[in-house]
mmCIF file of the protein (N, C-alpha, C, O) and its ligand, coordinates in Angstrom:
data_MODEL
# 
_entry.id   MODEL 
# 
loop_
_entity.id 
_entity.type 
_entity.pdbx_number_of_molecules 
1 polymer     1 
2 non-polymer 1 
# 
_entity_poly.entity_id                      1 
_entity_poly.type                           'polypeptide(L)' 
_entity_poly.nstd_linkage                   no 
_entity_poly.nstd_monomer                   no 
_entity_poly.pdbx_seq_one_letter_code       MVYTDPYTPNENKRTYECRACGHRETTSTSIGFCPKCHGAVLNIGVTRE 
_entity_poly.pdbx_seq_one_letter_code_can   MVYTDPYTPNENKRTYECRACGHRETTSTSIGFCPKCHGAVLNIGVTRE 
_entity_poly.pdbx_strand_id                 A 
# 
loop_
_entity_poly_seq.entity_id 
_entity_poly_seq.num 
_entity_poly_seq.mon_id 
_entity_poly_seq.hetero 
1 1  MET n 
1 2  VAL n 
1 3  TYR n 
1 4  THR n 
1 5  ASP n 
1 6  PRO n 
1 7  TYR n 
1 8  THR n 
1 9  PRO n 
1 10 ASN n 
1 11 GLU n 
1 12 ASN n 
1 13 LYS n 
1 14 ARG n 
1 15 THR n 
1 16 TYR n 
1 17 GLU n 
1 18 CYS n 
1 19 ARG n 
1 20 ALA n 
1 21 CYS n 
1 22 GLY n 
1 23 HIS n 
1 24 ARG n 
1 25 GLU n 
1 26 THR n 
1 27 THR n 
1 28 SER n 
1 29 THR n 
1 30 SER n 
1 31 ILE n 
1 32 GLY n 
1 33 PHE n 
1 34 CYS n 
1 35 PRO n 
1 36 LYS n 
1 37 CYS n 
1 38 HIS n 
1 39 GLY n 
1 40 ALA n 
1 41 VAL n 
1 42 LEU n 
1 43 ASN n 
1 44 ILE n 
1 45 GLY n 
1 46 VAL n 
1 47 THR n 
1 48 ARG n 
1 49 GLU n 
# 
loop_
_struct_asym.id 
_struct_asym.entity_id 
A 1 
B 2 
# 
loop_
_chem_comp.id 
_chem_comp.type 
_chem_comp.mon_nstd_flag 
ALA 'L-peptide linking' y 
ARG 'L-peptide linking' y 
ASN 'L-peptide linking' y 
ASP 'L-peptide linking' y 
CYS 'L-peptide linking' y 
GLU 'L-peptide linking' y 
GLY 'peptide linking'   y 
HIS 'L-peptide linking' y 
ILE 'L-peptide linking' y 
LEU 'L-peptide linking' y 
LYS 'L-peptide linking' y 
MET 'L-peptide linking' y 
PHE 'L-peptide linking' y 
PRO 'L-peptide linking' y 
SER 'L-peptide linking' y 
THR 'L-peptide linking' y 
TYR 'L-peptide linking' y 
VAL 'L-peptide linking' y 
ZN  non-polymer         . 
# 
_pdbx_entity_nonpoly.entity_id   2 
_pdbx_entity_nonpoly.name        ? 
_pdbx_entity_nonpoly.comp_id     ZN 
# 
_pdbx_nonpoly_scheme.asym_id         B 
_pdbx_nonpoly_scheme.entity_id       2 
_pdbx_nonpoly_scheme.mon_id          ZN 
_pdbx_nonpoly_scheme.ndb_seq_num     1 
_pdbx_nonpoly_scheme.pdb_seq_num     101 
_pdbx_nonpoly_scheme.auth_seq_num    101 
_pdbx_nonpoly_scheme.pdb_mon_id      ZN 
_pdbx_nonpoly_scheme.auth_mon_id     ZN 
_pdbx_nonpoly_scheme.pdb_strand_id   A 
_pdbx_nonpoly_scheme.pdb_ins_code    . 
# 
loop_
_atom_site.group_PDB 
_atom_site.id 
_atom_site.type_symbol 
_atom_site.label_atom_id 
_atom_site.label_alt_id 
_atom_site.label_comp_id 
_atom_site.label_asym_id 
_atom_site.label_entity_id 
_atom_site.label_seq_id 
_atom_site.pdbx_PDB_ins_code 
_atom_site.Cartn_x 
_atom_site.Cartn_y 
_atom_site.Cartn_z 
_atom_site.occupancy 
_atom_site.B_iso_or_equiv 
_atom_site.pdbx_formal_charge 
_atom_site.auth_seq_id 
_atom_site.auth_comp_id 
_atom_site.auth_asym_id 
_atom_site.auth_atom_id 
_atom_site.pdbx_PDB_model_num 
ATOM   1   N  N  . MET A 1 1  ? -6.304  -2.333  15.505  1.00 0.00 ? 1   MET A N  1 
ATOM   2   C  CA . MET A 1 1  ? -5.566  -3.475  16.032  1.00 0.00 ? 1   MET A CA 1 
ATOM   3   C  C  . MET A 1 1  ? -4.450  -3.825  15.053  1.00 0.00 ? 1   MET A C  1 
ATOM   4   O  O  . MET A 1 1  ? -4.704  -4.096  13.879  1.00 0.00 ? 1   MET A O  1 
ATOM   5   N  N  . VAL A 1 2  ? -3.232  -3.816  15.538  1.00 0.00 ? 2   VAL A N  1 
ATOM   6   C  CA . VAL A 1 2  ? -2.094  -4.135  14.686  1.00 0.00 ? 2   VAL A CA 1 
ATOM   7   C  C  . VAL A 1 2  ? -1.388  -5.351  15.260  1.00 0.00 ? 2   VAL A C  1 
ATOM   8   O  O  . VAL A 1 2  ? -0.998  -5.370  16.428  1.00 0.00 ? 2   VAL A O  1 
ATOM   9   N  N  . TYR A 1 3  ? -1.235  -6.347  14.437  1.00 0.00 ? 3   TYR A N  1 
ATOM   10  C  CA . TYR A 1 3  ? -0.506  -7.535  14.841  1.00 0.00 ? 3   TYR A CA 1 
ATOM   11  C  C  . TYR A 1 3  ? 0.650   -7.736  13.873  1.00 0.00 ? 3   TYR A C  1 
ATOM   12  O  O  . TYR A 1 3  ? 0.445   -7.861  12.666  1.00 0.00 ? 3   TYR A O  1 
ATOM   13  N  N  . THR A 1 4  ? 1.863   -7.765  14.406  1.00 0.00 ? 4   THR A N  1 
ATOM   14  C  CA . THR A 1 4  ? 3.039   -7.930  13.570  1.00 0.00 ? 4   THR A CA 1 
ATOM   15  C  C  . THR A 1 4  ? 3.591   -9.332  13.732  1.00 0.00 ? 4   THR A C  1 
ATOM   16  O  O  . THR A 1 4  ? 3.981   -9.747  14.823  1.00 0.00 ? 4   THR A O  1 
ATOM   17  N  N  . ASP A 1 5  ? 3.615   -10.039 12.636  1.00 0.00 ? 5   ASP A N  1 
ATOM   18  C  CA . ASP A 1 5  ? 4.180   -11.382 12.634  1.00 0.00 ? 5   ASP A CA 1 
ATOM   19  C  C  . ASP A 1 5  ? 5.684   -11.271 12.451  1.00 0.00 ? 5   ASP A C  1 
ATOM   20  O  O  . ASP A 1 5  ? 6.141   -10.815 11.403  1.00 0.00 ? 5   ASP A O  1 
ATOM   21  N  N  . PRO A 1 6  ? 6.465   -11.678 13.446  1.00 0.00 ? 6   PRO A N  1 
ATOM   22  C  CA . PRO A 1 6  ? 7.929   -11.514 13.358  1.00 0.00 ? 6   PRO A CA 1 
ATOM   23  C  C  . PRO A 1 6  ? 8.556   -12.359 12.276  1.00 0.00 ? 6   PRO A C  1 
ATOM   24  O  O  . PRO A 1 6  ? 9.715   -12.144 11.920  1.00 0.00 ? 6   PRO A O  1 
ATOM   25  N  N  . TYR A 1 7  ? 7.819   -13.314 11.744  1.00 0.00 ? 7   TYR A N  1 
ATOM   26  C  CA . TYR A 1 7  ? 8.373   -14.180 10.716  1.00 0.00 ? 7   TYR A CA 1 
ATOM   27  C  C  . TYR A 1 7  ? 8.002   -13.719 9.308   1.00 0.00 ? 7   TYR A C  1 
ATOM   28  O  O  . TYR A 1 7  ? 8.384   -14.349 8.321   1.00 0.00 ? 7   TYR A O  1 
ATOM   29  N  N  . THR A 1 8  ? 7.273   -12.641 9.222   1.00 0.00 ? 8   THR A N  1 
ATOM   30  C  CA . THR A 1 8  ? 6.890   -12.123 7.917   1.00 0.00 ? 8   THR A CA 1 
ATOM   31  C  C  . THR A 1 8  ? 7.658   -10.841 7.615   1.00 0.00 ? 8   THR A C  1 
ATOM   32  O  O  . THR A 1 8  ? 7.366   -9.788  8.182   1.00 0.00 ? 8   THR A O  1 
ATOM   33  N  N  . PRO A 1 9  ? 8.626   -10.931 6.735   1.00 0.00 ? 9   PRO A N  1 
ATOM   34  C  CA . PRO A 1 9  ? 9.368   -9.718  6.379   1.00 0.00 ? 9   PRO A CA 1 
ATOM   35  C  C  . PRO A 1 9  ? 8.473   -8.748  5.629   1.00 0.00 ? 9   PRO A C  1 
ATOM   36  O  O  . PRO A 1 9  ? 7.664   -9.151  4.793   1.00 0.00 ? 9   PRO A O  1 
ATOM   37  N  N  . ASN A 1 10 ? 8.621   -7.483  5.931   1.00 0.00 ? 10  ASN A N  1 
ATOM   38  C  CA . ASN A 1 10 ? 7.746   -6.507  5.291   1.00 0.00 ? 10  ASN A CA 1 
ATOM   39  C  C  . ASN A 1 10 ? 8.536   -5.395  4.605   1.00 0.00 ? 10  ASN A C  1 
ATOM   40  O  O  . ASN A 1 10 ? 8.008   -4.317  4.335   1.00 0.00 ? 10  ASN A O  1 
ATOM   41  N  N  . GLU A 1 11 ? 9.797   -5.673  4.330   1.00 0.00 ? 11  GLU A N  1 
ATOM   42  C  CA . GLU A 1 11 ? 10.612  -4.601  3.760   1.00 0.00 ? 11  GLU A CA 1 
ATOM   43  C  C  . GLU A 1 11 ? 10.232  -4.247  2.336   1.00 0.00 ? 11  GLU A C  1 
ATOM   44  O  O  . GLU A 1 11 ? 10.604  -3.193  1.822   1.00 0.00 ? 11  GLU A O  1 
ATOM   45  N  N  . ASN A 1 12 ? 9.481   -5.147  1.703   1.00 0.00 ? 12  ASN A N  1 
ATOM   46  C  CA . ASN A 1 12 ? 9.103   -4.869  0.319   1.00 0.00 ? 12  ASN A CA 1 
ATOM   47  C  C  . ASN A 1 12 ? 7.718   -4.251  0.195   1.00 0.00 ? 12  ASN A C  1 
ATOM   48  O  O  . ASN A 1 12 ? 7.235   -4.010  -0.911  1.00 0.00 ? 12  ASN A O  1 
ATOM   49  N  N  . LYS A 1 13 ? 7.087   -3.999  1.326   1.00 0.00 ? 13  LYS A N  1 
ATOM   50  C  CA . LYS A 1 13 ? 5.741   -3.428  1.234   1.00 0.00 ? 13  LYS A CA 1 
ATOM   51  C  C  . LYS A 1 13 ? 5.804   -1.949  0.923   1.00 0.00 ? 13  LYS A C  1 
ATOM   52  O  O  . LYS A 1 13 ? 6.648   -1.211  1.431   1.00 0.00 ? 13  LYS A O  1 
ATOM   53  N  N  . ARG A 1 14 ? 4.882   -1.545  0.072   1.00 0.00 ? 14  ARG A N  1 
ATOM   54  C  CA . ARG A 1 14 ? 4.797   -0.146  -0.315  1.00 0.00 ? 14  ARG A CA 1 
ATOM   55  C  C  . ARG A 1 14 ? 3.366   0.314   -0.120  1.00 0.00 ? 14  ARG A C  1 
ATOM   56  O  O  . ARG A 1 14 ? 2.407   -0.449  -0.236  1.00 0.00 ? 14  ARG A O  1 
ATOM   57  N  N  . THR A 1 15 ? 3.269   1.587   0.179   1.00 0.00 ? 15  THR A N  1 
ATOM   58  C  CA . THR A 1 15 ? 1.943   2.155   0.342   1.00 0.00 ? 15  THR A CA 1 
ATOM   59  C  C  . THR A 1 15 ? 1.623   3.072   -0.839  1.00 0.00 ? 15  THR A C  1 
ATOM   60  O  O  . THR A 1 15 ? 2.406   3.943   -1.220  1.00 0.00 ? 15  THR A O  1 
ATOM   61  N  N  . TYR A 1 16 ? 0.451   2.839   -1.391  1.00 0.00 ? 16  TYR A N  1 
ATOM   62  C  CA . TYR A 1 16 ? -0.007  3.655   -2.510  1.00 0.00 ? 16  TYR A CA 1 
ATOM   63  C  C  . TYR A 1 16 ? -1.242  4.422   -2.070  1.00 0.00 ? 16  TYR A C  1 
ATOM   64  O  O  . TYR A 1 16 ? -2.103  3.898   -1.363  1.00 0.00 ? 16  TYR A O  1 
ATOM   65  N  N  . GLU A 1 17 ? -1.310  5.660   -2.499  1.00 0.00 ? 17  GLU A N  1 
ATOM   66  C  CA . GLU A 1 17 ? -2.489  6.463   -2.178  1.00 0.00 ? 17  GLU A CA 1 
ATOM   67  C  C  . GLU A 1 17 ? -3.176  6.862   -3.473  1.00 0.00 ? 17  GLU A C  1 
ATOM   68  O  O  . GLU A 1 17 ? -2.546  7.350   -4.411  1.00 0.00 ? 17  GLU A O  1 
ATOM   69  N  N  . CYS A 1 18 ? -4.480  6.644   -3.498  1.00 0.00 ? 18  CYS A N  1 
ATOM   70  C  CA . CYS A 1 18 ? -5.259  6.992   -4.678  1.00 0.00 ? 18  CYS A CA 1 
ATOM   71  C  C  . CYS A 1 18 ? -5.415  8.503   -4.753  1.00 0.00 ? 18  CYS A C  1 
ATOM   72  O  O  . CYS A 1 18 ? -5.796  9.154   -3.781  1.00 0.00 ? 18  CYS A O  1 
ATOM   73  N  N  . ARG A 1 19 ? -5.120  9.033   -5.898  1.00 0.00 ? 19  ARG A N  1 
ATOM   74  C  CA . ARG A 1 19 ? -5.223  10.480  -6.065  1.00 0.00 ? 19  ARG A CA 1 
ATOM   75  C  C  . ARG A 1 19 ? -6.669  10.899  -6.291  1.00 0.00 ? 19  ARG A C  1 
ATOM   76  O  O  . ARG A 1 19 ? -7.000  12.081  -6.205  1.00 0.00 ? 19  ARG A O  1 
ATOM   77  N  N  . ALA A 1 20 ? -7.521  9.937   -6.577  1.00 0.00 ? 20  ALA A N  1 
ATOM   78  C  CA . ALA A 1 20 ? -8.919  10.271  -6.853  1.00 0.00 ? 20  ALA A CA 1 
ATOM   79  C  C  . ALA A 1 20 ? -9.789  10.203  -5.596  1.00 0.00 ? 20  ALA A C  1 
ATOM   80  O  O  . ALA A 1 20 ? -10.558 11.122  -5.315  1.00 0.00 ? 20  ALA A O  1 
ATOM   81  N  N  . CYS A 1 21 ? -9.661  9.099   -4.838  1.00 0.00 ? 21  CYS A N  1 
ATOM   82  C  CA . CYS A 1 21 ? -10.557 8.913   -3.695  1.00 0.00 ? 21  CYS A CA 1 
ATOM   83  C  C  . CYS A 1 21 ? -9.824  8.913   -2.359  1.00 0.00 ? 21  CYS A C  1 
ATOM   84  O  O  . CYS A 1 21 ? -10.462 8.930   -1.307  1.00 0.00 ? 21  CYS A O  1 
ATOM   85  N  N  . GLY A 1 22 ? -8.494  8.895   -2.386  1.00 0.00 ? 22  GLY A N  1 
ATOM   86  C  CA . GLY A 1 22 ? -7.737  8.953   -1.146  1.00 0.00 ? 22  GLY A CA 1 
ATOM   87  C  C  . GLY A 1 22 ? -7.528  7.607   -0.472  1.00 0.00 ? 22  GLY A C  1 
ATOM   88  O  O  . GLY A 1 22 ? -6.927  7.541   0.601   1.00 0.00 ? 22  GLY A O  1 
ATOM   89  N  N  . HIS A 1 23 ? -8.009  6.542   -1.078  1.00 0.00 ? 23  HIS A N  1 
ATOM   90  C  CA . HIS A 1 23 ? -7.820  5.206   -0.512  1.00 0.00 ? 23  HIS A CA 1 
ATOM   91  C  C  . HIS A 1 23 ? -6.335  4.855   -0.488  1.00 0.00 ? 23  HIS A C  1 
ATOM   92  O  O  . HIS A 1 23 ? -5.601  5.121   -1.440  1.00 0.00 ? 23  HIS A O  1 
ATOM   93  N  N  . ARG A 1 24 ? -5.912  4.251   0.623   1.00 0.00 ? 24  ARG A N  1 
ATOM   94  C  CA . ARG A 1 24 ? -4.525  3.812   0.718   1.00 0.00 ? 24  ARG A CA 1 
ATOM   95  C  C  . ARG A 1 24 ? -4.456  2.300   0.696   1.00 0.00 ? 24  ARG A C  1 
ATOM   96  O  O  . ARG A 1 24 ? -5.231  1.616   1.365   1.00 0.00 ? 24  ARG A O  1 
ATOM   97  N  N  . GLU A 1 25 ? -3.521  1.790   -0.079  1.00 0.00 ? 25  GLU A N  1 
ATOM   98  C  CA . GLU A 1 25 ? -3.334  0.356   -0.214  1.00 0.00 ? 25  GLU A CA 1 
ATOM   99  C  C  . GLU A 1 25 ? -1.874  0.035   0.063   1.00 0.00 ? 25  GLU A C  1 
ATOM   100 O  O  . GLU A 1 25 ? -0.978  0.586   -0.576  1.00 0.00 ? 25  GLU A O  1 
ATOM   101 N  N  . THR A 1 26 ? -1.637  -0.863  1.024   1.00 0.00 ? 26  THR A N  1 
ATOM   102 C  CA . THR A 1 26 ? -0.276  -1.297  1.305   1.00 0.00 ? 26  THR A CA 1 
ATOM   103 C  C  . THR A 1 26 ? -0.098  -2.693  0.743   1.00 0.00 ? 26  THR A C  1 
ATOM   104 O  O  . THR A 1 26 ? -0.838  -3.610  1.097   1.00 0.00 ? 26  THR A O  1 
ATOM   105 N  N  . THR A 1 27 ? 0.876   -2.854  -0.128  1.00 0.00 ? 27  THR A N  1 
ATOM   106 C  CA . THR A 1 27 ? 1.045   -4.116  -0.820  1.00 0.00 ? 27  THR A CA 1 
ATOM   107 C  C  . THR A 1 27 ? 2.511   -4.377  -1.117  1.00 0.00 ? 27  THR A C  1 
ATOM   108 O  O  . THR A 1 27 ? 3.315   -3.448  -1.204  1.00 0.00 ? 27  THR A O  1 
ATOM   109 N  N  . SER A 1 28 ? 2.850   -5.644  -1.271  1.00 0.00 ? 28  SER A N  1 
ATOM   110 C  CA . SER A 1 28 ? 4.222   -6.001  -1.625  1.00 0.00 ? 28  SER A CA 1 
ATOM   111 C  C  . SER A 1 28 ? 4.384   -6.097  -3.137  1.00 0.00 ? 28  SER A C  1 
ATOM   112 O  O  . SER A 1 28 ? 5.482   -6.335  -3.640  1.00 0.00 ? 28  SER A O  1 
ATOM   113 N  N  . THR A 1 29 ? 3.292   -5.910  -3.848  1.00 0.00 ? 29  THR A N  1 
ATOM   114 C  CA . THR A 1 29 ? 3.370   -5.941  -5.308  1.00 0.00 ? 29  THR A CA 1 
ATOM   115 C  C  . THR A 1 29 ? 2.993   -4.574  -5.859  1.00 0.00 ? 29  THR A C  1 
ATOM   116 O  O  . THR A 1 29 ? 2.297   -3.794  -5.209  1.00 0.00 ? 29  THR A O  1 
ATOM   117 N  N  . SER A 1 30 ? 3.458   -4.305  -7.051  1.00 0.00 ? 30  SER A N  1 
ATOM   118 C  CA . SER A 1 30 ? 3.143   -3.022  -7.661  1.00 0.00 ? 30  SER A CA 1 
ATOM   119 C  C  . SER A 1 30 ? 1.701   -3.005  -8.149  1.00 0.00 ? 30  SER A C  1 
ATOM   120 O  O  . SER A 1 30 ? 1.213   -3.968  -8.741  1.00 0.00 ? 30  SER A O  1 
ATOM   121 N  N  . ILE A 1 31 ? 1.042   -1.905  -7.890  1.00 0.00 ? 31  ILE A N  1 
ATOM   122 C  CA . ILE A 1 31 ? -0.302  -1.739  -8.415  1.00 0.00 ? 31  ILE A CA 1 
ATOM   123 C  C  . ILE A 1 31 ? -0.332  -0.465  -9.246  1.00 0.00 ? 31  ILE A C  1 
ATOM   124 O  O  . ILE A 1 31 ? 0.339   0.515   -8.921  1.00 0.00 ? 31  ILE A O  1 
ATOM   125 N  N  . GLY A 1 32 ? -1.096  -0.485  -10.294 1.00 0.00 ? 32  GLY A N  1 
ATOM   126 C  CA . GLY A 1 32 ? -1.127  0.667   -11.186 1.00 0.00 ? 32  GLY A CA 1 
ATOM   127 C  C  . GLY A 1 32 ? -2.382  1.497   -11.040 1.00 0.00 ? 32  GLY A C  1 
ATOM   128 O  O  . GLY A 1 32 ? -2.495  2.583   -11.608 1.00 0.00 ? 32  GLY A O  1 
ATOM   129 N  N  . PHE A 1 33 ? -3.340  0.966   -10.258 1.00 0.00 ? 33  PHE A N  1 
ATOM   130 C  CA . PHE A 1 33 ? -4.594  1.699   -10.107 1.00 0.00 ? 33  PHE A CA 1 
ATOM   131 C  C  . PHE A 1 33 ? -5.229  1.366   -8.781  1.00 0.00 ? 33  PHE A C  1 
ATOM   132 O  O  . PHE A 1 33 ? -4.901  0.359   -8.154  1.00 0.00 ? 33  PHE A O  1 
ATOM   133 N  N  . CYS A 1 34 ? -6.130  2.211   -8.361  1.00 0.00 ? 34  CYS A N  1 
ATOM   134 C  CA . CYS A 1 34 ? -6.839  2.025   -7.105  1.00 0.00 ? 34  CYS A CA 1 
ATOM   135 C  C  . CYS A 1 34 ? -7.797  0.840   -7.195  1.00 0.00 ? 34  CYS A C  1 
ATOM   136 O  O  . CYS A 1 34 ? -8.561  0.737   -8.155  1.00 0.00 ? 34  CYS A O  1 
ATOM   137 N  N  . PRO A 1 35 ? -7.763  -0.070  -6.189  1.00 0.00 ? 35  PRO A N  1 
ATOM   138 C  CA . PRO A 1 35 ? -8.657  -1.229  -6.208  1.00 0.00 ? 35  PRO A CA 1 
ATOM   139 C  C  . PRO A 1 35 ? -10.112 -0.850  -5.969  1.00 0.00 ? 35  PRO A C  1 
ATOM   140 O  O  . PRO A 1 35 ? -11.014 -1.641  -6.242  1.00 0.00 ? 35  PRO A O  1 
ATOM   141 N  N  . LYS A 1 36 ? -10.340 0.341   -5.467  1.00 0.00 ? 36  LYS A N  1 
ATOM   142 C  CA . LYS A 1 36 ? -11.705 0.763   -5.179  1.00 0.00 ? 36  LYS A CA 1 
ATOM   143 C  C  . LYS A 1 36 ? -12.346 1.532   -6.327  1.00 0.00 ? 36  LYS A C  1 
ATOM   144 O  O  . LYS A 1 36 ? -13.492 1.277   -6.696  1.00 0.00 ? 36  LYS A O  1 
ATOM   145 N  N  . CYS A 1 37 ? -11.595 2.473   -6.885  1.00 0.00 ? 37  CYS A N  1 
ATOM   146 C  CA . CYS A 1 37 ? -12.201 3.312   -7.921  1.00 0.00 ? 37  CYS A CA 1 
ATOM   147 C  C  . CYS A 1 37 ? -11.452 3.261   -9.246  1.00 0.00 ? 37  CYS A C  1 
ATOM   148 O  O  . CYS A 1 37 ? -11.856 3.888   -10.225 1.00 0.00 ? 37  CYS A O  1 
ATOM   149 N  N  . HIS A 1 38 ? -10.341 2.496   -9.265  1.00 0.00 ? 38  HIS A N  1 
ATOM   150 C  CA . HIS A 1 38 ? -9.532  2.341   -10.476 1.00 0.00 ? 38  HIS A CA 1 
ATOM   151 C  C  . HIS A 1 38 ? -8.894  3.657   -10.921 1.00 0.00 ? 38  HIS A C  1 
ATOM   152 O  O  . HIS A 1 38 ? -8.544  3.829   -12.089 1.00 0.00 ? 38  HIS A O  1 
ATOM   153 N  N  . GLY A 1 39 ? -8.752  4.566   -9.984  1.00 0.00 ? 39  GLY A N  1 
ATOM   154 C  CA . GLY A 1 39 ? -8.071  5.819   -10.293 1.00 0.00 ? 39  GLY A CA 1 
ATOM   155 C  C  . GLY A 1 39 ? -6.564  5.636   -10.220 1.00 0.00 ? 39  GLY A C  1 
ATOM   156 O  O  . GLY A 1 39 ? -6.072  4.577   -9.831  1.00 0.00 ? 39  GLY A O  1 
ATOM   157 N  N  . ALA A 1 40 ? -5.850  6.662   -10.594 1.00 0.00 ? 40  ALA A N  1 
ATOM   158 C  CA . ALA A 1 40 ? -4.393  6.621   -10.550 1.00 0.00 ? 40  ALA A CA 1 
ATOM   159 C  C  . ALA A 1 40 ? -3.914  6.664   -9.105  1.00 0.00 ? 40  ALA A C  1 
ATOM   160 O  O  . ALA A 1 40 ? -4.453  7.408   -8.286  1.00 0.00 ? 40  ALA A O  1 
ATOM   161 N  N  . VAL A 1 41 ? -2.884  5.851   -8.792  1.00 0.00 ? 41  VAL A N  1 
ATOM   162 C  CA . VAL A 1 41 ? -2.341  5.826   -7.445  1.00 0.00 ? 41  VAL A CA 1 
ATOM   163 C  C  . VAL A 1 41 ? -0.936  6.406   -7.433  1.00 0.00 ? 41  VAL A C  1 
ATOM   164 O  O  . VAL A 1 41 ? -0.220  6.384   -8.434  1.00 0.00 ? 41  VAL A O  1 
ATOM   165 N  N  . LEU A 1 42 ? -0.565  6.922   -6.269  1.00 0.00 ? 42  LEU A N  1 
ATOM   166 C  CA . LEU A 1 42 ? 0.752   7.509   -6.081  1.00 0.00 ? 42  LEU A CA 1 
ATOM   167 C  C  . LEU A 1 42 ? 1.485   6.701   -5.017  1.00 0.00 ? 42  LEU A C  1 
ATOM   168 O  O  . LEU A 1 42 ? 0.945   6.455   -3.938  1.00 0.00 ? 42  LEU A O  1 
ATOM   169 N  N  . ASN A 1 43 ? 2.698   6.293   -5.316  1.00 0.00 ? 43  ASN A N  1 
ATOM   170 C  CA . ASN A 1 43 ? 3.514   5.567   -4.350  1.00 0.00 ? 43  ASN A CA 1 
ATOM   171 C  C  . ASN A 1 43 ? 4.018   6.549   -3.310  1.00 0.00 ? 43  ASN A C  1 
ATOM   172 O  O  . ASN A 1 43 ? 4.821   7.429   -3.620  1.00 0.00 ? 43  ASN A O  1 
ATOM   173 N  N  . ILE A 1 44 ? 3.550   6.402   -2.076  1.00 0.00 ? 44  ILE A N  1 
ATOM   174 C  CA . ILE A 1 44 ? 3.923   7.360   -1.034  1.00 0.00 ? 44  ILE A CA 1 
ATOM   175 C  C  . ILE A 1 44 ? 4.994   6.809   -0.103  1.00 0.00 ? 44  ILE A C  1 
ATOM   176 O  O  . ILE A 1 44 ? 5.282   7.394   0.941   1.00 0.00 ? 44  ILE A O  1 
ATOM   177 N  N  . GLY A 1 45 ? 5.581   5.680   -0.486  1.00 0.00 ? 45  GLY A N  1 
ATOM   178 C  CA . GLY A 1 45 ? 6.744   5.238   0.266   1.00 0.00 ? 45  GLY A CA 1 
ATOM   179 C  C  . GLY A 1 45 ? 6.644   3.839   0.833   1.00 0.00 ? 45  GLY A C  1 
ATOM   180 O  O  . GLY A 1 45 ? 5.612   3.175   0.733   1.00 0.00 ? 45  GLY A O  1 
ATOM   181 N  N  . VAL A 1 46 ? 7.730   3.414   1.423   1.00 0.00 ? 46  VAL A N  1 
ATOM   182 C  CA . VAL A 1 46 ? 7.826   2.093   2.022   1.00 0.00 ? 46  VAL A CA 1 
ATOM   183 C  C  . VAL A 1 46 ? 7.294   2.163   3.450   1.00 0.00 ? 46  VAL A C  1 
ATOM   184 O  O  . VAL A 1 46 ? 7.643   3.059   4.218   1.00 0.00 ? 46  VAL A O  1 
ATOM   185 N  N  . THR A 1 47 ? 6.459   1.216   3.781   1.00 0.00 ? 47  THR A N  1 
ATOM   186 C  CA . THR A 1 47 ? 5.891   1.173   5.109   1.00 0.00 ? 47  THR A CA 1 
ATOM   187 C  C  . THR A 1 47 ? 6.826   0.441   6.066   1.00 0.00 ? 47  THR A C  1 
ATOM   188 O  O  . THR A 1 47 ? 7.278   -0.669  5.787   1.00 0.00 ? 47  THR A O  1 
ATOM   189 N  N  . ARG A 1 48 ? 7.103   1.073   7.181   1.00 0.00 ? 48  ARG A N  1 
ATOM   190 C  CA . ARG A 1 48 ? 7.909   0.418   8.215   1.00 0.00 ? 48  ARG A CA 1 
ATOM   191 C  C  . ARG A 1 48 ? 7.108   0.436   9.507   1.00 0.00 ? 48  ARG A C  1 
ATOM   192 O  O  . ARG A 1 48 ? 6.771   1.499   10.028  1.00 0.00 ? 48  ARG A O  1 
ATOM   193 N  N  . GLU A 1 49 ? 6.813   -0.727  10.008  1.00 0.00 ? 49  GLU A N  1 
ATOM   194 C  CA . GLU A 1 49 ? 6.012   -0.799  11.214  1.00 0.00 ? 49  GLU A CA 1 
ATOM   195 C  C  . GLU A 1 49 ? 6.767   -1.516  12.323  1.00 0.00 ? 49  GLU A C  1 
ATOM   196 O  O  . GLU A 1 49 ? 6.243   -1.673  13.426  1.00 0.00 ? 49  GLU A O  1 
HETATM 197 ZN ZN . ZN  B 2 .  ? -9.520  5.367   -5.517  1.00 0.00 2 101 ZN  A ZN 1 
# 
């Protein structure tokens, strides 16, 4: 289920993928590690929905 709030800009959101467990995290802030396993994450780009 995807709900897009037209009043919430999302141009600053980035998706990070954990290189250890494959978890993906989409966030507007920079993260340096996976929230699940604390492994290294890779910035895989800006999310546009
Ligand atoms: Zn992880």
